[in-house]
C-alpha positions as CSV (number, residue, x, y, z in Angstrom):
1,M,-4.6,13.5,1.8
2,S,-4.0,10.0,0.5
3,Q,-6.8,7.4,0.2
4,P,-7.1,4.8,3.0
5,R,-5.6,1.6,1.8
6,V,-7.3,-1.8,1.9
7,I,-6.1,-5.3,0.9
8,L,-9.2,-7.3,0.0
9,V,-8.7,-11.1,0.2
10,D,-11.4,-13.4,-1.3
11,D,-11.1,-16.5,-3.5
12,D,-14.6,-15.7,-5.1
13,E,-13.7,-13.5,-8.1
14,Q,-17.2,-12.1,-8.4
15,M,-17.5,-11.2,-4.7
16,R,-14.0,-9.8,-4.8
17,T,-14.6,-7.6,-7.8
18,S,-18.0,-6.2,-6.7
19,T,-16.7,-5.4,-3.2
20,A,-13.6,-3.7,-4.5
21,Q,-15.7,-1.5,-6.9
22,A,-18.0,-0.5,-4.1
23,L,-15.1,0.4,-1.8
24,D,-13.4,2.3,-4.6
25,L,-16.5,4.4,-4.9
26,A,-16.4,4.9,-1.2
27,G,-13.0,6.5,-1.4
28,F,-10.6,3.6,-0.6
29,A,-7.5,2.5,-2.5
30,V,-8.2,-1.2,-2.9
31,Q,-5.7,-4.0,-3.8
32,T,-7.4,-7.3,-4.4
33,V,-5.9,-10.8,-4.1
34,A,-7.3,-14.3,-4.3
35,S,-5.2,-16.0,-1.6
36,G,-3.7,-15.4,1.9
37,A,-0.2,-16.0,0.5
38,D,-0.6,-13.0,-1.9
39,A,-1.9,-10.9,1.0
40,L,1.2,-11.7,3.1
41,A,3.4,-10.5,0.3
42,L,1.6,-7.1,0.3
43,A,1.2,-6.4,4.0
44,G,3.9,-5.9,6.6
45,P,5.0,-3.8,9.6
46,G,5.0,-0.6,7.4
47,F,1.6,-1.2,5.7
48,D,-0.6,1.8,6.6
49,G,-4.0,0.3,5.8
50,V,-6.1,-2.7,6.8
51,V,-6.7,-6.2,5.6
52,V,-10.3,-7.5,4.8
53,S,-10.4,-11.2,4.4
54,D,-13.0,-13.9,3.9
55,I,-12.7,-16.7,6.5
56,R,-13.4,-19.7,4.2
57,M,-10.8,-20.0,1.5
58,P,-8.8,-22.9,0.0
59,G,-5.3,-23.3,1.1
60,M,-4.6,-20.6,3.7
61,D,-8.0,-19.6,5.4
62,G,-8.7,-16.2,6.9
63,M,-7.9,-17.3,10.5
64,T,-4.5,-18.6,9.5
65,L,-3.8,-15.4,7.5
66,M,-4.8,-13.3,10.4
67,A,-2.4,-15.2,12.7
68,Q,0.5,-14.8,10.3
69,L,-0.2,-11.1,9.8
70,R,-0.3,-10.6,13.6
71,E,3.1,-12.3,13.8
72,M,4.5,-9.7,11.5
73,D,2.7,-6.8,13.2
74,P,0.4,-7.3,16.1
75,D,-1.2,-3.9,15.5
76,L,-2.2,-4.5,11.9
77,P,-6.1,-4.4,11.7
78,V,-7.7,-7.5,10.2
79,I,-11.4,-7.5,9.4
80,L,-13.0,-10.9,8.7
81,I,-16.0,-11.7,6.5
82,T,-18.0,-14.7,7.8
83,G,-20.9,-16.9,6.6
84,H,-24.1,-17.1,8.7
85,A,-23.0,-20.4,10.3
86,E,-19.5,-19.0,11.2
87,V,-20.5,-16.4,13.8
88,Q,-19.0,-18.4,16.7
89,L,-15.8,-18.8,14.7
90,A,-15.7,-15.1,14.1
91,I,-16.2,-14.3,17.8
92,G,-13.3,-16.6,18.5
93,A,-11.3,-14.6,15.9
94,I,-12.1,-11.4,17.8
95,R,-10.7,-12.9,20.9
96,A,-7.6,-13.9,18.9
97,G,-7.0,-10.4,17.8
98,A,-9.2,-9.6,14.7
99,Y,-10.2,-6.0,14.6
100,D,-13.9,-6.7,13.6
101,F,-16.0,-9.1,11.6
102,L,-19.1,-8.8,9.3
103,E,-21.6,-11.5,8.5
104,K,-22.6,-12.3,4.9
105,P,-24.5,-10.8,3.2
106,F,-23.2,-7.4,4.4
107,V,-24.0,-3.8,3.5
108,V,-20.9,-2.2,1.9
109,Q,-21.6,1.0,3.8
110,D,-21.2,-0.9,7.0
111,L,-17.9,-2.4,5.8
112,A,-16.7,1.1,4.8
113,T,-17.5,2.4,8.3
114,V,-15.5,-0.3,10.0
115,I,-12.6,0.2,7.5
116,R,-12.5,3.9,8.2
117,R,-12.4,3.3,11.9
118,A,-9.6,0.7,11.5
119,C,-7.6,3.0,9.2
120,A,-7.8,5.8,11.8
121,H,-6.5,3.4,14.4
122,R,-3.7,2.2,12.2
123,A,-2.6,5.8,11.4
124,L,-2.4,6.5,15.1
125,V,-0.2,3.4,15.7
126,L,2.2,4.3,12.9
127,D,2.4,7.9,14.0
128,N,3.3,6.8,17.5
129,R,6.0,4.5,16.1
130,R,7.6,7.3,14.1
131,L,7.6,9.7,17.0
132,R,9.3,7.1,19.2
133,A,11.8,6.5,16.4
134,V,12.7,10.2,16.1
135,A,13.0,10.4,19.9
136,G,15.5,7.5,19.9
137,Q,13.4,5.2,22.1
138,R,13.2,1.5,21.8
139,D,10.9,1.1,18.8
140,D,10.3,-0.6,15.5
141,V,13.8,0.2,14.3
142,E,15.4,-1.5,17.3
143,A,13.1,-4.5,16.8
144,R,14.2,-4.9,13.2
145,L,17.9,-4.1,13.8
146,P,18.6,-5.5,17.3
147,G,22.0,-5.3,19.0
148,R,23.7,-3.4,21.7
149,T,27.2,-3.1,20.2
150,P,28.4,0.4,19.4
151,V,28.2,-0.3,15.6
152,M,24.5,-1.2,15.8
153,V,23.6,1.6,18.2
154,D,25.2,4.0,15.7
155,L,23.5,2.4,12.7
156,R,20.0,2.8,14.4
157,H,20.8,6.4,15.3
158,R,21.7,7.1,11.7
159,V,18.7,5.2,10.3
160,R,16.4,7.4,12.5
161,A,18.1,10.6,11.5
162,I,18.3,9.8,7.7
163,G,14.8,8.2,7.7
164,A,13.2,11.4,8.9
165,S,15.2,13.5,6.4
166,G,13.9,11.9,3.3
167,A,17.3,12.1,1.6
168,D,18.4,9.6,-1.1
169,T,20.5,7.0,0.6
170,L,23.2,4.5,-0.3
171,I,23.4,1.3,1.8
172,I,26.6,-0.7,1.8
173,G,27.1,-4.1,3.4
174,P,28.0,-7.8,2.9
175,T,25.5,-10.4,1.7
176,G,22.9,-11.3,4.3
177,A,23.7,-8.5,6.7
178,G,20.3,-6.9,6.4
179,K,20.6,-4.1,3.9
180,E,17.0,-4.4,2.7
181,V,15.8,-4.5,6.3
182,V,17.6,-1.1,6.7
183,A,16.0,0.2,3.5
184,R,12.5,-0.8,4.7
185,A,13.1,0.8,8.1
186,L,14.1,4.1,6.4
187,H,10.8,4.0,4.4
188,D,8.6,3.1,7.3
189,I,9.8,5.8,9.7
190,S,9.7,8.5,7.0
191,A,6.8,10.8,6.0
192,R,6.5,8.5,2.9
193,A,5.5,5.4,4.9
194,A,1.9,5.6,3.7
195,R,3.0,5.4,0.1
196,P,4.5,2.4,-1.9
197,F,7.8,0.8,-1.3
198,V,8.9,-0.6,-4.6
199,A,12.0,-2.9,-4.7
200,I,13.8,-3.3,-8.0
201,N,16.4,-6.0,-8.5
202,C,18.8,-4.4,-10.9
203,A,20.5,-7.7,-11.7
204,A,17.2,-9.3,-12.8
205,L,15.7,-6.6,-15.0
206,P,14.3,-8.1,-18.2
207,E,16.6,-6.9,-20.9
208,A,13.9,-6.6,-23.6
209,L,11.5,-4.7,-21.4
210,I,13.8,-2.7,-19.1
211,E,12.5,0.8,-20.2
212,S,8.9,-0.2,-20.2
213,D,9.3,-2.0,-16.8
214,L,10.8,1.1,-15.1
215,F,9.4,4.1,-17.0
216,G,6.1,2.7,-18.3
217,H,4.7,3.0,-21.8
218,E,1.8,4.5,-23.8
219,A,-0.6,2.4,-26.0
220,G,1.1,1.6,-29.3
221,A,4.6,2.3,-28.1
222,F,5.7,-1.1,-29.3
223,P,4.0,-4.3,-30.7
224,G,1.7,-5.7,-28.0
225,A,1.4,-2.5,-26.0
226,L,-2.4,-2.4,-26.2
227,R,-3.0,0.0,-23.3
228,P,-1.0,2.5,-21.3
229,R,1.0,1.2,-18.3
230,Y,2.7,2.7,-15.3
231,G,6.3,1.7,-14.8
232,K,7.8,0.9,-11.4
233,F,9.1,4.4,-10.9
234,E,5.7,6.0,-11.5
235,H,4.0,3.3,-9.3
236,A,6.2,4.4,-6.4
237,R,5.1,8.1,-6.6
238,G,5.2,9.6,-3.1
239,G,7.0,6.6,-1.8
240,T,10.4,4.9,-2.0
241,V,12.3,3.1,-4.8
242,L,14.8,0.5,-3.7
243,L,17.5,-0.2,-6.3
244,D,19.0,-3.6,-5.2
245,E,22.6,-4.1,-6.4
246,I,22.9,-0.8,-8.3
247,G,26.2,-1.9,-9.9
248,A,24.3,-4.6,-11.9
249,M,22.2,-2.0,-13.8
250,P,23.3,-1.6,-17.5
251,L,25.4,1.6,-18.0
252,D,23.0,3.0,-20.6
253,L,20.1,2.7,-18.1
254,Q,22.3,4.3,-15.4
255,A,22.5,7.4,-17.6
256,R,18.7,7.6,-17.7
257,L,18.5,7.0,-14.0
258,L,20.9,9.8,-13.4
259,R,18.6,12.2,-15.3
260,V,15.7,11.0,-13.2
261,L,17.6,11.7,-10.0
262,Q,18.6,15.1,-11.2
263,E,15.3,16.3,-12.6
264,R,12.7,14.1,-10.8
265,V,10.8,13.6,-14.0
266,I,10.3,10.5,-16.3
267,T,9.0,10.1,-19.8
268,R,7.0,7.0,-20.7
269,L,8.0,5.0,-23.7
270,G,6.1,6.3,-26.7
271,S,5.4,9.7,-25.2
272,N,7.1,13.1,-25.2
273,D,5.3,14.4,-22.1
274,P,7.4,14.5,-18.9
275,V,5.8,13.1,-15.7
276,A,6.8,14.7,-12.4
277,L,8.2,12.1,-10.0
278,D,8.1,12.5,-6.2
279,V,10.1,9.5,-4.9
280,R,13.0,8.8,-2.6
281,F,15.7,6.5,-4.0
282,V,17.6,4.1,-1.8
283,A,20.4,2.1,-3.5
284,I,22.1,-0.9,-1.9
285,S,25.3,-2.7,-2.8
286,K,27.3,-5.5,-1.4
287,T,30.5,-4.1,-3.0
288,D,32.0,-0.7,-2.2
289,P,30.6,1.6,-4.9
290,A,34.0,3.2,-5.3
291,T,35.3,-0.2,-6.4
292,L,32.4,-0.5,-8.8
293,V,33.3,2.9,-10.3
294,A,36.9,1.8,-10.7
295,R,35.8,-1.4,-12.5
296,G,33.6,0.6,-14.9
297,L,30.4,-1.0,-13.5
298,L,29.0,2.1,-12.0
299,R,28.9,5.6,-13.5
300,E,30.9,8.0,-11.3
301,D,28.4,10.8,-11.7
302,L,25.6,8.4,-10.6
303,Y,27.6,7.3,-7.6
304,W,28.1,10.9,-6.4
305,R,24.4,11.6,-7.0
306,L,23.4,8.7,-4.9
307,N,26.0,9.4,-2.3
308,V,23.9,11.9,-0.4
309,A,23.6,9.8,2.8
310,V,25.5,6.6,3.3
311,L,24.8,3.7,5.7
312,H,27.2,0.9,6.4
313,V,25.6,-2.3,7.6
314,P,28.2,-4.3,9.6
315,P,28.9,-8.0,9.2
316,L,28.3,-10.3,12.2
317,A,32.0,-10.6,12.6
318,A,32.1,-6.9,13.5
319,R,29.5,-7.4,16.3
320,R,30.1,-10.8,17.8
321,E,28.7,-9.7,21.2
322,D,25.3,-9.3,19.5
323,I,25.2,-12.9,18.3
324,P,23.8,-14.6,21.5
325,L,21.0,-12.0,21.9
326,L,20.2,-12.0,18.2
327,F,20.1,-15.8,18.0
328,L,17.7,-15.9,20.9
329,Q,15.4,-13.5,19.2
330,L,15.6,-15.5,15.9
331,I,14.7,-18.6,17.9
332,R,11.6,-16.8,19.2
333,E,10.6,-15.7,15.8
334,A,11.1,-19.1,14.2
335,A,9.2,-20.9,17.0
336,A,6.2,-18.5,16.4
337,R,6.4,-18.9,12.7
338,H,6.4,-22.7,12.9
339,K,4.0,-22.8,15.8
340,V,6.2,-24.9,18.0
341,P,7.4,-24.3,21.6
342,E,10.7,-22.4,22.0
343,R,13.6,-24.7,22.7
344,L,16.1,-23.8,25.5
345,I,19.7,-23.4,24.3
346,D,22.7,-24.4,26.3
347,P,25.2,-21.5,27.0
348,A,28.0,-23.6,25.6
349,R,26.0,-23.8,22.3
350,L,25.6,-20.1,22.3
351,A,29.4,-19.7,22.8
352,D,30.0,-22.0,19.8
353,L,27.7,-19.9,17.7
354,T,29.5,-16.7,18.8
355,A,32.9,-18.2,17.8
356,R,31.8,-18.9,14.2
357,D,32.7,-16.6,11.3
358,W,29.1,-16.5,9.7
359,P,30.0,-15.6,6.2
360,G,26.3,-15.5,5.4
361,N,25.8,-13.0,8.3
362,V,22.3,-12.6,9.7
363,R,20.7,-14.6,6.9
364,E,22.9,-17.6,7.8
365,L,22.3,-17.1,11.5
366,R,18.5,-17.1,10.9
367,N,18.8,-20.3,8.9
368,Q,20.7,-21.8,11.9
369,A,17.9,-20.7,14.3
370,E,15.3,-22.4,12.0
371,R,17.3,-25.6,12.1
372,F,17.6,-25.4,15.9
373,V,13.9,-24.8,16.4
374,L,13.0,-27.7,14.1
375,G,15.3,-30.0,16.1
376,L,18.1,-30.3,13.5
377,E,21.6,-30.5,14.8
378,P,23.7,-27.4,14.0
379,E,26.6,-27.8,11.5
380,A,30.0,-28.6,12.9
381,L,32.1,-25.6,13.7
382,P,34.7,-24.6,11.1
383,E,38.3,-25.3,12.0
384,A,40.3,-22.3,13.2
385,G,43.1,-21.0,11.0
386,A,46.3,-23.0,11.4
387,A,48.3,-19.9,12.0
388,A,46.3,-18.9,15.1
389,R,48.3,-19.3,18.3
390,L,46.8,-21.8,20.8
391,A,46.6,-19.1,23.5
392,D,44.7,-16.7,21.3
393,R,42.3,-19.5,20.2
394,M,41.7,-20.5,23.8
395,A,41.2,-16.9,24.9
396,E,38.6,-16.4,22.1
397,F,36.8,-19.5,23.1
398,E,36.7,-18.5,26.8
399,R,35.4,-15.1,25.9
400,S,32.7,-16.7,23.7
401,V,31.6,-19.1,26.6
402,I,31.3,-16.2,29.0
403,A,29.4,-14.0,26.6
404,G,27.0,-16.9,25.7
405,A,26.4,-17.6,29.4
406,I,25.6,-14.0,30.2
407,A,23.1,-13.8,27.3
408,A,21.5,-17.2,28.2
409,H,21.0,-16.0,31.8
410,G,19.6,-12.6,30.8
411,G,22.5,-10.6,32.2
412,R,22.2,-12.0,35.7
413,L,25.7,-12.6,36.8
414,R,25.2,-14.9,39.9
415,P,23.9,-17.9,37.9
416,V,26.7,-17.2,35.3
417,Y,29.7,-17.7,37.7
418,E,27.9,-20.5,39.5
419,A,27.3,-22.3,36.2
420,L,30.9,-21.8,35.1
421,G,32.3,-22.9,38.4
422,I,34.3,-19.7,39.0
423,S,34.2,-17.0,41.7
424,R,32.4,-13.7,41.2
425,K,35.7,-11.8,41.2
426,T,37.1,-14.1,38.6
427,L,34.1,-13.5,36.4
428,Y,34.4,-9.7,36.8
429,D,38.2,-9.9,36.0
430,K,37.6,-11.9,32.8
431,M,34.7,-9.7,31.7
432,Q,37.0,-6.7,32.1
433,R,39.9,-8.5,30.3
434,Y,37.7,-9.4,27.3
435,G,35.8,-6.1,27.2
436,L,32.5,-7.7,27.9
437,D,29.7,-5.3,29.0
438,R,26.7,-7.2,30.5
439,R,24.4,-4.5,29.1
440,L,25.4,-5.5,25.5
441,L,24.3,-9.1,26.1
442,I,20.8,-8.7,27.5
443,D,17.5,-7.9,25.9
444,P,16.9,-4.2,26.6
445,S,13.2,-5.0,27.0
446,E,14.0,-6.9,30.2
447,D,14.5,-5.2,33.5
448,D,18.1,-4.4,34.2
449,P,19.2,-7.0,36.8
450,A,20.4,-5.6,40.1
């Protein structure tokens, strides 16, 4: 059984070190950071442990950290450490969602007891999420990969099936479509969720230290190697390794990676002893790997080794009906992130957004949601191709207006045809003509309107 994981946040180095040592002796796997920003980089929806944070810290204090962690995952336990004069503040934090608090000076055994209770609660939450994911219910996967179009329903189905299997996976999709989101979802619904998720940008590997960075080294392996060091592969033992843009990895390194995939062992630089490696590999690429093989950028044997399970993440252009619902969700997330009220969006604006091409896909749409929430005007719509016939362009615009209105009114059709100034029958006829299904344009967490 793996050790319960703890992220310990305290700007006081002496306090941080002594507490971490005591928790380590109590059987916890402790990661220490000096700031809230560093803690946010480590924790997330798939983190299987708890966060212990001091309240009084420069920059981001413990209360702000807790609020931002709860935005990412409302069920992530946060334990706050307070000074004697801050007890009322801590009580307010409990009301705001903190799991518990301890007053300084505290007994480490008391902190360990609270952490164990919080870890047990966290494990139960994550187990329930995985069970819902396998059962195909609305779950964390759907929250991360929203959309009611057939391509997204199929993608979520495949993510759940492949995630539970533990197979090495190849994820293909255009820039900004959400490939890394898919990779993290695979990890978080798998049996490896409690272990590390290590992302490696193959295009940014330091050329002089590639082998040491990935495979680790022994003391004296090269000048400056004063002590042994785990590489990224070994650090991920029991978990998942994400290989971002696999085609950018040097060919000689691809040969070594192939051996790792085949034998599941690594050898540290400066050593002859093999180290068993229990990891799952997920590779992502914005270019069709078969094209990379043809260009000589990807070894064909490595391609077939990674090609155990394949997921294609669609561009927004392939699921335009999802854009209104997705944009509304991104608005909610941006408003919560910036701590500002949500702005209402006009159905015509949603229709305009639906008609755009979005070459940056979800990343570009998220940027547009941020601009909207902050009160910045959206960029002008691009001109349609000159070769497009006027009738086709008008039909596409009409379809976008209707889809945007349905999404804006939560799927209730009466206010839609009243707002558009058309009859109920005309609306139904146009929905049928354009292939618009009301169920694809409403948030499934809402009641289905009569």
